[in-house]
N, C-alpha and C positions, 0 to 999 in steps of 0.2 A: 652432399656429397662432403667427404673426408679429403681434405687436402694431404694428409699426410701419406710418403710414399709405401705401397706395400712390396713386400717382399716374399714373394709365394712359394710354398713347398721347399722351403728351407731345409735342405740334407737331403732333398730327391738326388742330388750330386756332391760328390767329394769335392773340397776347395783344395786347389794347390796353394802354395804359401803367398804367391802374389794376389790371388784372388780372395783368400783368407784376409789380408791386410787390407785389400780395398773395401770389404765388407765392415771390417773394425773400423774404418776411416768413416765411413758412411755413419756405420750406428754411433760412433764418439761425438760427431759434428752435431745429430740430433739429440744425443743423450740428456740434456738438462731443457734445453729451450725449445724442442718441438717434438711432435710426435712423428711414431714410426709403427707401422703395422707390419707383423710377420705371422707366417703361417709354417707350420711344420706338424709331418707326424712323428717326429723323435722327441722323445723327452730329454729334459737338460741335460742327465747323466749319459744320454747317448751321444752328443753333440761331439765329443775329443773323436769320435769315430769318422768325422767328416772333415774335420780340420787336422793340419798337421801339425801346429803348436799348441801343446796343454796352457802354456802362458796365456797365448793370445784367445784361447778359449772360454778361458777361467773368465778374461777381464770382459770381453763380449756377452758372457751369460751374466754377469755382473751388472753391466750396463743397460742390458735388456731388461731385466727383473726388478732393477732397483725400484721404478717409479712405475710398472709395469701393471696392468691388469691381464693377468694370466686367465685365459677363458679355455677350459678341455671341454672338446665336444666328443661325445659318444655315441656310437650309432651305426648302422650301416651305412657303405660308401656309394653316396650316389652316383658315382661314376660308373661304378659296378653294375648297380640297378639300371641305370640306362644302357649299359652295354649289353645287359639279359633282355632288357625289352626289345633293343633293337635285332637281336640275333633272333628273336622268335619273330620280330614282323620280318623278317628276311625270309624264315621258313615257311610260314602260312600265307605271308602276301597281304596282310592286312593289318592294323594296329591292334596291339596285343591287348595294351590297356590302356585307361587314361595315364598321361604323365601328370607329374606334379602340376600344383598350383600355376596357374598361367602357363602351362607348358603345352605345345603341340604337337602332334607326330610331325619328324621329319619328312 
């Protein structure tokens, strides 16, 4: 288990100035001494669209990527696939397809 905090779906919602400042403080405090895990579907070039201050956005990106291992995952969206399976099960009344490894029908 990883002891690093996880910030999931960064960019799902826009940040007002106060919340952007708080996120910046979290990232800044963990910047050199500790790890942090971020997930997002936005490229770094799109981050200014969710943060109100371009200077803060630039500093945030700088701290995030300085010692980072950036992993880009491309492929089909898991949640979309699950939603389609669930919809098919509701229509047919039976399990449509086996779910992924270790998954069972709901």
